[in-house]
N, C-alpha and C positions, 0 to 999 in steps of 0.2 A: 486323411481332413480337409475337407475344402475353405478354401479361404475364402474369409468373409469378403466380398467385391465391393459391398456397400459405400461409397463415398466418404472423408468423415465428414463432420463440419455439415453447417447447414445447406438447404439448398441455394441461398440466394449471393453465398459466398463463391460456388462454383459457378453459376447464371452468371455474374458481374465478377470475376475472375480478371477479365482481359480491363474492367475497367480500373481495377484495384492497379494491375501495372502501368496501366496509363494515366492514372492521379500518381502511382508512386513516379513517374519519369518526370511529371511535372510539378509537384508539391515536395517531392523526397519522400525522407525516413519518416516524416513527422504526418503524413498524410490524414492518419485518424487519432493521432493525440503528441503532444510534445515529448517524446519520447526520449530527447536528447538533452531537456532542459534537467527533467527527474533522474536523470542516471548520471548527471554531469556533478549534480548535486552531492552526494556522497563523496564523488572524484576528488573534487575541487580542478581547478583551471588547466590542471595538468593534461584531464581528461579530455581535452577539446582537441590536440594533436590526433588521435583513436578516431574520433567522428570526423574530421577533417580529412583523413585520409581514407575513412568509410563510403564517405556521402557521392562521390563519385564513381564507386565501384559498385553501388548499387542502383541499377538500372530497372531491374523487376523483381517482386515477392520471393522467388529461388532464390534471390541472390543472397539475402538476411543470411542464412545459416554459414554459408561457407565465408564470407568478409569478414561476420565478426569472430568466429572461429579462428581464422587467422589471426586476428587482431591481439585474441586472447592469445593464441600461442604462442607469437610474439612475446606479449607481455611477461609470460611464463619462463621464457629463454630468458631474456633482460634480467627476474628474479633469480634465476636460477647463476647466472653467471656474477650480481653481485653479491649473492650471498657467500660463494666459493671464494670470492676478491675479499671477503670479510667486510663490505659496505653493508650493514646490517640496515639502515634507515633505507637505503636506497631500496633494497629487494623487498623491504614491506612496501613500500609503495608501489612496486611492479607488481607486489605480490596482490594485493586489493584492488588494481586495475584489473589484473588478469580476469581475477575472479568476477567482478563487474559485467566485464566482455564477454565471456563462459555465460553469463546470465543471460546477456541482451543476445548471443546464438541461440539460446534456448525459446527463446519469446514465440517462434515464429512456427515451434514444432508442436503439433495440437493431437498427437499420438504417444504412445509413453512406447517407444520404441528404443531399439538397441543404443541407436545414436544420439538419441536422446539420454537416456542412461549415465552412459558413457561421456556426454558433455555435462552432467549435474556430477559424475562424480569429481571430472575436474574440476567444475567451480570448487565443491567442498574442500577438495584439495587444498587450492588456491588460497582460499580463505584461510584454512586451519593455519596454513603458512605463514601470514599475515596476520593471524592473532599470538602464533608464538612470536612472533618480533613488534607488535603492535605498542604504543605507549602508554597502554591500558589493557587491563584484564580484561580477555575476551576467552569463552567458554564453551565449547559444542553441547547443546542440550539435545537431547529425544525423549519428549516427554508421552507414552503409552499412553496410548487411543485405540481404542479397538484391538484389530489386529497387528495395527503399525505404529507409529508414533506422530507425535508433532515435531517437527527440525525447528531448530533454533538456534539461536549466538546469542549468550548472555555476555555483557557489557557492562563495566562498573571502572566510576572514573579513576585517571590516575590518580596513585598516591593515596587513597582513602583506604587501605587497610583492609581490614575483615569487618569492619563494623555493619550492625544492620543499616542500610541505606531504605530511601522509599524507592518504588520503581514502578515505571513506563512500560505499561504492556504495548508494541509497537508492532506494528502491520499497517502492510501499503495495500496495493489495489489488487484487482485482478491481473494486471502486467508487470505488480513491483517485488520484485523478490526480496525475502528478508535481508538478505547482502547490502542493499541501496537505503536500507533503514537508517544506518548509524556511520554519520559523516567521519572518515578515515582520519580527518583535525577538525577542532573546535565545533564537536558537535553541538549543539544547542540544547539537550537535554542533559546528557554528558555534563556540560561544563556548569548547569546549575545545579550539580550533585544527585543526579537522578543516578540510578543504576537501569540499563533497559534491556530489556528481554524482548529481542525481535524475533520473531517467526513467521512461520507459514502455516496459517488454517487450513484446515479441511479445502481440499481443491484449489489450494494455490501455492504457485511454484513447484516447490520440489516435493510437496504432501502426496500428492496424487503419484506423482514418479513411482511414493513408498508405499502407494496403496489408501492411502487416506484421499477420498473424494468428498465433492461438494453436497452436501442432503441441505434442504430448509432450517432444521435444524441442528444442522453437525456442530455448527459455532458454538450452542448454549452448551454443551456436551466439552467441547474443548477449552470452554469459558471455565469450567467447573475443574477439568482436570490441570490448568495453567494454576488458577487459585490455587490447588494445592500442591504445587511443586513450591508456589511461592513460598506457603505457609511450612515447607519441608525444609526451608534452606534457615540458615544460623545467618548467613549476610544479606537477609532482606527484610525488612522491616515493616511485617505483615500487615499493619497496621494504615498504611500509607503504600496502598496500592492504585493506581490511575492506568488510563488506559488511551492508546493514541491510535487514529485511525484514518487513513486517507483512501479516496475514491471509494472501490466497494469496501473499502476498509470502514468507510463510515457506516455501513452497511451493518458488518459485521463484529464490530467494535461495541456499536449500539444495541446489537442484540445480546453480548456478553456483560455489558453495564446495566440491562435491564435487568437480567438472570443473576446478579451478583450485587446485593446491595451493599456491604462492606466495600466497594471501592469508592474512595474518596473525589473520582470525578471522571470524565472521558472526555476526550476535545475528538473533535472527528470534521474531516473538512473533503470539499473537493466532490460535492456529494452523490450517493445513488441510493435516491430516498423511493423513487416512485415506485408503487406497488404494481407488481407482473412485470419491470422492469421495460416495459413496450418501446421505450424513447430510446434505449440504449442498446437492445437487441435486434429491434424490428426498422429503424430509422437512421441510426446511424451504421456509422461500416461495418461489414457483416465480419471485420476479422474480430468484434467482442462477441459476438453469439457464438461463432467456432472456436474461441478459445474457452468461452464456459462451459460450451457442451462441451469438453474435454476435462472438465474440473470438474463435471458432474459425472465422468465414467459414462457419458451418453453421447459423445462423440457422430455415433451412427443412428443415432434414432434421434432425430428432430419432432417430433410428437410425443415422446416424451419428455425430454426436456421442453417444450412449450406448454405440455400441463403441470410438471413440477414447477415452474417459474412462477405461475400463479397464485403460489402458497408464500412469493416473496411481499412479505407486507409487514412495515414494523407499527400500525396504529396501534394494534393490541399491545405489544411490550413497551413501548412509550407510553401508553396512558398508566403503566403498573411503575414503571421506573421511578427508582427513590433515590438514583444518582446522578448528581450535578454534570451537566450537558453544558458542551460549548460546542457550536457548531460554523463552522467557516464556508461561505457560498458565494458562487458569483448571482448576480441575480437573472444572467444572458447563461445558465447553464444548458449547453443543449443537450446532454445524456438523461438529466432529469430536471425535470421543470420545478423551479424556485418555490411553486405554490407546492409543493409536496412537500417541503422542507416546514413551510410555514405552518401546513395542517399538523405536521407532527409536536412542532413545538407549543401547538395550541393544545395540542393534547396531554402535554407532558403534565404529571405530576407533579416532578422535580423541576427543579431551578434550571432554566434554559437562556443560556446567553447567545446572541445570533450577531456575527460579522458578517455582513454582507458588502459583496463590492459592487460598484455599479457597473453596468456593462460587462462583467465579469463573467467569462465560460467558465467552461467544466474546471480546467488545469489553472486558474487564476496563473497566468500564463505572461509574460510582457508581449506587444507593448500596450497594455492595455493600461489605461490612463490612471484609474482609480488604483491599480494595483502596484501601478509605477511612484504614486504620489504617497500612497494611503500608506498605513503600519503594516511593516512586514507580520505575514499571518502568520509565520510558522514562528516568529519571536512571539507573537501575542498568544498562540495556543502553550509556549513554552512557558509564561510568564504566569498564564492561566493555572496551567498545571501545578507550579509549585505556590500558588497562591493557597492550591484544593489544601495540598498536605502540610502546610503553616497554620490550616484553619482559619484561611479568610472566609466569609459565610459568601456564597455565594446565592446571585439574586437573576431573576428575571431582568435581561436587557434587551436592546436592540440597536444595535452602532450600523448606520450605514455610512459605506464609504463614498465619496462621490468620486468624480472624473478629480475635480483639482486639489484631493488628498484629503481635506478636511471631513472628521467624523460628524455624524449627526444623529444625535437620539431620536430613534421612530417608536409609535406604539409597538406596543409587544402584541403577537398575536395572539396572545394566551388576551389579552384587553379586548383586541379590536372582533375577536370572536363572540367574546364576552358581549360587547353592544349590540352587534347584529343579530345576536338571540333575544335583546329585550323588544 
């Protein structure tokens, strides 16, 4: 059999590889996005040590896998030693950190290789070990989907018993695996009494490793199976299902909400709303496109990928959506111009609340003044979801966070569009 020698990933990735390595040396690990911040968030402050040790060891893209693999294996050894010594809480923490670091090691592998499968197996084993010792219920879930399954972790708050709980369907972005969706301690959704199904949808993280790739409509089909799973559980309140999605998860969770009218609400943030995704796939770092090509099973066919992504368009979906929608974004998002989000908000039939941060970039990260001084957007989203399951009526609103942290009410895009048409 002749081996396929066509390089994986977009042409721009290979042509600009020297630039990526150069920028990585000067800007560090976060040359394309603040991955340290979103990775440490579920880990807590103890995660800082691993990244502090990793940063000086990474001077080129090829260093990412071995450096983070080494950090993960170290944490796994510490977990095993702590458990052998009878220190269950210490072991729990090391198991969690090991799983997250294995996930970080996986990120830069954009072909389904034996190495990637082995790392993912190690990640799952470490997270399962964490779940066995966690301070709340953690359960591995595999929801049948086509010839494969949607992998997930089901979390329930500590001390809740077996009563039916409202549930959040939680998904990150194209670079964020399900293991990063629930904080080890003090999770904002668990603390509010929600159960959480943190899952990797079609094309995301573990799913393509198990053969479930992205297609323009795959998340709609996945939503149907996930909702069926919720209805099958005696410990889930099927009348109180809400969704939460970040980054490209803002696109995917909106697809699910638009096709599942019984959901009580969907909160999305750090948006990817541009039809066709030109900004993220052609103007941003080519690492985004390289990964999404693999997610789609098209890592060696850029032409087919470019044709496929022209189908990425939420305008028709939101026009018919009945589920209340919260959108959190920065008005200077470099991956998806905010005007695309305003256009969707204007088209939506359902109530839409906007929380927009002045000069906020895609990740809404510090030191942006509006993010530092204004409301914590994750807390805001968690409270908004809680209102939905408590049957507080949702309404159209546009809250703009100024640089000084003050929140001002602005005309909603539905109203400004109506005025413009008169």
